[in-house]
N, C-alpha and C positions, 0 to 999 in steps of 0.2 A: 877455566883455571889455567889452561896452557898459556893464554895471553899474559896472565899475571906472573907466571913463572919466568917468562922471558925478560921481565923487567925487575931489576933489583930495587925494590921499593923500600929503601932504607931511609929513615927520617934524618933530618938535620942533626948534626953532631950534638949529642947530649939530650936531645928532646924526648927520646923514648927508650934509651938504653940504660938499664939499671945495673949497678955493680953491687957486690955484697957490702962494700963499705958504704955505698949510697943507701942501702937498706937501713943501716943504723942511723945515718945522718937524717934521713927522712923522718924518723921517729921523733926527733927533737928540733927539727928546723921550724922556726917561727913562720907563720903564714902572713904574707903581706897582701893586703886587700886593695882592690881598685877603688877609685872614688865611688861614692854611693850613687847608684842608678837603679831606678825601679823598673818594673815591667808593666805593660798596659793591662787593664782589666777588660776583657773582651765581652764579658757577660753582662756588665752593668750591675752585678750583684755582689762583687767582691767575695767570691767563694773562698772559704777558709778551711784549712786543715787544722782541726782542733788538737787532735793527738792520735797516736797509734800505739798498738800493743802487739805482742806476739808471745806465743809459747816459746820456751827454750827450743832451739833447733837442734835435733839429735840425729846422729847417724842411724839410718834405718836398721832395724833388727836389735835395737838396744832397749832402753827403758819404756818406750811407747809400744813395744811390739805386740802386746795383747789387746790393744785398744782398737777402735775404729776411727776413721777420719773425722766423723762428726763429733766425736768426743773432744778432739783438739779444736775443732771449729767452735763448738759450744763454749769451751774454755776461753777462747779469744774474745768471743762476744761478751761473756760475763765479765772478763777482765777489763774490757774497754768501758763498760758501764760503770764498774767500780772505780776505775782510775779517773774518769771524767766527771763522775757524779751525776750523769744525765739519766733521768728515769726512762724505763723502757717505753713508756707511753709517748715520749717525745719523738721517738724514731719513726719517720714516715715510711721508710723503705730500706730494704737490705739487698745489696748486690754482692754475691760471693763467688769466688773463682775456684776451680779445681781442674786438674788435667787428667789424671788417672782416676776415672770415676768408679766409685763403689756402686754397683748396680742396685743395691737395696736402698741407697740414698741418692738417687740420681740428681735430684734438686737439693743438693746438700745445704745450700743457703737456707732453704725453708725448714729442713729437718733440724739443722743446728739451732735456728731461731726458736722453733717450738721447744726443743730440748732445753734451751736457755731461759725459757719462761716468757718469751715475747708473746704478745697477744696474737691469737690466730687471725686477727684483723690486720696485722702488719704484713704487707706483701713482701716476698723475697724471691729472687731468682738467681740462677747460677750461670756463670759465663765460663767459657774456656777459650784461651788464646795462648796455650803453651806457657812459656816462662813469664809472659807479661799478662797473665790472667787477672791478678789483682790490680795491675795498672789499668786494665780494662774495666775492672770494677769501679775504680776511682773515677775514671773519665766518663763512664756511664752515669755515675752519680752526678758529676758536673753537668752533664747534659740534661738530666732530669731536673736539677735545680735551675739551670739556665732557662729551661722551657717553662718554668713556673709551676711544674707539676707537684714538686715537693720542696720543703725547706731543709730537712734534716735526713741525711743518708749515712748508713753504715756500709763500708766496703771492706772486703777482705779476701782471704784465700787460704786454702789448706791443701797439703799433700801428705799422703801416708803411704810410703814406699815399703813399709814392713809387711803389708798384706794387700796385694794387688790381684785383681781378677785374672784368673788363668782359664782360658776357654778350652772346651773340648774341640776336637778337630771338626771341620765342616761336615765330614761324613757322619760323625757321631751325633752332631747336633741335629742333622736332618733325620737320622734314624729315631732319635729320642722324641722329636716333634711328631713323627708319624706314629710312634708307639703311644704317645699321649692321646692320639685320636682313635686308636684301635677300639673296636666295639666288642670284641670277644677275646677271651684268653688265648685262643688259637692264633688269632691275628697278631697278638702281642708276641707270642712265642716264635712265630714265623719270622718276625722282624728281628728278634733277639738272636736267632740262629744265623742271621746274615752278618753279624759282627765279625770283622776281620782284625788282626793284630794292629794294622796301621790306623784303624779307627780310634785306637786308644792313645795315640800320640797327641799330647796336648799342644795347644798353640801358646807358646810363651811370649809375653810382651817384651818389647825392646825399645830403648830410646833411639828410634830410627825414623827416618822419613818415609812416609807411605809412597810419595811420588818417586823417590829414587831408590828406596830400599837400603840406603846407607845409614849406618849409625852416626850419631852426632860426633862421637869420638873420632871416627875415621875422617869425617868432614873437617873437624878441627885440626887434625894432623895434616891434612892436605893444605888447609888454609895457612897454617904456620909455615909449611914448606914453600908455598907460593910467595909469601912475603918475607922469606928468608929469616924467620925468627928462630934463633938457635935454642937448643936444649938448655944451655946455660942461662940464657935470658929468661926462659920460662921458669926455670927453677929459682932464679933470683927474684922474679916477680912473685912467685908462690910464697917464698920465704918472707918477702915483704908483707904480703897479705896476712899471714899467720902472726908475724911479729907485731904488726899494728893492731890486729884483733886482740891478741893477748894483752897488749898494753892498754887498749880501751877497756877490755873486760876487767883488768886489775884495778883500773881507776874508777870503776863503777859507772861508765858512760852508757852501758846498755840498759838504760832505764825503761826501755820499751818491753823488756821481758817481764812476763807475769809468771811467777813460780807455779809449777804444776805438781799437785799431789797425786802420785800414782795410786789408782784404786787398788784396794786389797793389799796395801803395802804401807810401810812406815816411811817410805822414801818420798822426799819432795825434791823436784828438779828445779834448780835456779839458774843454771848456766848452760850455754851451748857446749856440746861435748866433742866437737870436731876440730877445735883449735889446737894445733900442734906446732910448737916452735922447734924446728930441727936445725940442721946445718947443711951447707952445700955438699959436704962430703957424703952425708947420708942420703940426701936427695939424688945425688949422682949415681948411687948404687941401684936405684930402682929401674926395672926393665920397662920398655914401652908397653902400654896397655892395649893399644889398638892396632897400629901398623907395625908388625913385627918382621924383622928385628931392628929396623932402622928408624922407626917413628920417634917422635920427641914428646908425645903426650904420655904422661905417667899418672899413677894414682895420686901422686903428690901435687902435680900442677894442674889437676882437673877438679872441678867441684864434685862432691860425693852425694850419693843417694841419701836424702834427708827426709825426716818426718817433722812437720811443724805447721803452725797456723798463725794467721795474723788478722787484725781488724783495725779499722780507723774510722774516725768520725769527721764528716765534712758537712758544711752548712753555709748559709749566707752569713755574712758578717753581722748583719742586723739581728739575725736570730741568735748568734753567739752573744751579742751584747744583751739581748733580752733575757738570756739564760744565765748571764753573769759569768760566761766562760772566757778564758784567755787563750785564743788560738795561737798556735806556733807559727803558722805560715799561711800565705795566700797561694792558691793553686792558679797559676797565671796562664799557662799555654801548654799545648801538647800537639804532637804530630805522630801519626803511625806511618811506617814505611814498610815496603815489601820489595824483595828482589829475588833473583834466581835462587831457588831453594837447594840447588846442588853445589855450585861453585862459590856462592856468596851467602851461604846459609846463616853465618854468624856475624855478618857485617852490618847488622841493624844500627848500632851506635854510630858508625861512620857516616851512614846516610842520614840518620835522624838528627845528629848534632847540628850541622849547618842549617838544616831546614827549620828547626825549632828556634835557633838563634835569630835567623832572619825574620821569621814570623813575629818574634817578640821585639824586633828592632835592637838586638843586642849583639855583642861581639864576644869572642873567647875571653878577652881580658876583663869583661864585665862579670864573669862567673867567679864567685868566691869559693864555692863548694861543688865538687864533682862527685857523683855517685853512679858508677857503672856496675851493672851486673857482671860478675866474673864467672862465666861458664867454664872457661879454661884460661890459663895464663897466656897461652898462645893466641887465643881469640882476642884478649885485651890488647896485646902487643901488635897483632895484625891490624886491629882497628886503628891503633895509633899510627901505624905506618901508612895505612890508607888515607887517614886524615892529613898526613904530612907529605903526600905525594902529589905533585902537579900532574904527573901522567895519569894517575888514578882519577883525579878530579876531572880532567879533561875527557877521558875515555869512558868513564862510568857514571860520573855524577853531573855531567852537563854543566861543569863549572870551568872558569878560566884558569883558576889557580887553587892551590891547596888551602885548606882551612887552618892547618896547624894542629898541634896536640895540646891537650889540657896541661896545665901546670901540675907536675907530679907532686909538688908540695901541697896541693889542694885536692888531691885525687884519692878517693877511698881511704881517707886517713884513719878510719877505724877498722880496716880490713874489709873483706867482702865475701862473696859467695864461696870462694875457694876455701876460706877458713871458718866463717860463721856458719856456713851451710846453705843449701839451696832447695827448700821444699818448693817445687816449681811454682805453684800458684800463689804462694805466700810471699815470695820475694819482693814483688812490687811495692807492697806496703812497707816492708822493712827498708827498702831503699828510700822511700819518701820520709819516713819518720827519722831515719838516720840523717838525711839531708837537712831536715828541719832542726833537729837537735844539734847538729854540727854548726849550722849557721848561728845558733844562739851561743854555743860555747866558744866558737871561733870568731865571733863578732862579724859574721858575714851578712851580706844582703841578698844575694841571689845564688841559687843552686840549679844545676842541670843534672837531671836523672836520665839515664839511657840504658836500654837493655835489648839484647837480641832474643829471638824466640824461634822455635821450630817452625818450619814452613817458610823460612827466609823472611821473617817479619821482625819488626822492632818498634821501639817507641823512644821518643825524646820528650821530656817534660821540663818546664820552667817553674820553679817554686821560689817564692819571695818571702823573706822573713817578715813576720808580723810584729809590729811595735810592742804588743803585749806579751810576746813569747818569752817564757822564762824557763831555765833549766829545771829538771826534776829528777 
């Protein structure tokens, strides 16, 4: 990180700096598209993204708080079947993601599928890859289809931060396991009398790296400082995200949401509840959340702990035609990247973007729709500055020159994780369905999806609009 700090990695004028006036202009600026250009099909099967759904994304501790993760996962699976009209029997395989696992439902894909009424003959497995877990679900499905193993896959993800496993201390766990093996009451009593006060201190989970011990918020703060992303820039970007999400929500663009009826209640949830349009004055009053007192990451310019689930349907184009379905998009290409999990934890999009473009034979100008996961406003802007730096390209990316930044008028035009919410394992499907729906509404041809993830990993995906895709 020290090497990054020594270099002022500021992008070309106007390319990644947002102003408050610019936030308003972006909401109404018409999108200008490049000439039509397709992306190659590497599988020979034209794998399509039929559609995707999600529960409303809610702040943890709110209306979902008395549920379990598999309740939301079940809801997303049932909602997908209802929306697409595809019978359960047509589904060959289910790949589902989660990050913070509920130990009682460790293979949550299987448990949710059974709870949703899928046949016990339908295999399901669970993947975990931090914030790109449902991206991994999608690409695992692509691989299964490309290999000829299956034709129809459901992929998705769920996160439930309202109720997460909290472990006893290591000493207490060891004692309890020994007590479970005790053969006489006296042996059990002897073990219990060995308990000391420090045995009772629980191990609380944290959004932190095992390898470095650093929380993601601290890492984001250091990254923003290294790339000289100011507090004002971050607050302006966060305001943009919430403004655009509010605008999209009010226009009914979030058609991927399947309303959720809260059990034992008369309440039905139909909207994300984390979208808050504030102003720069109010955002400026918030104190740093991680690096105190001089950090720049606050509660407003960071994504919040979220409960939610998502699911999508992918298959071969031939199978979609056989079933009479109208897919939204082709799933064309993807790459996974990984880098230093300490100093470059959140730079996955900067590394993945040029690689997936080159793999697909495309350029930045070919992309009509950009959908990046917004972990932090500072993370997004740091990735912009990395993409727009010759020095960073030459020293870290083994490239001769910078890639450049996405056109901000085509970038996350319906808001992103900062405003919509970020249930870790569910976000990848949300990014994909928003990219597909935006291409249809904005008359675009190609979309690029990118996200960072814990462990210093990331993904880049190319999605192409399908000619049969229609708004819903």
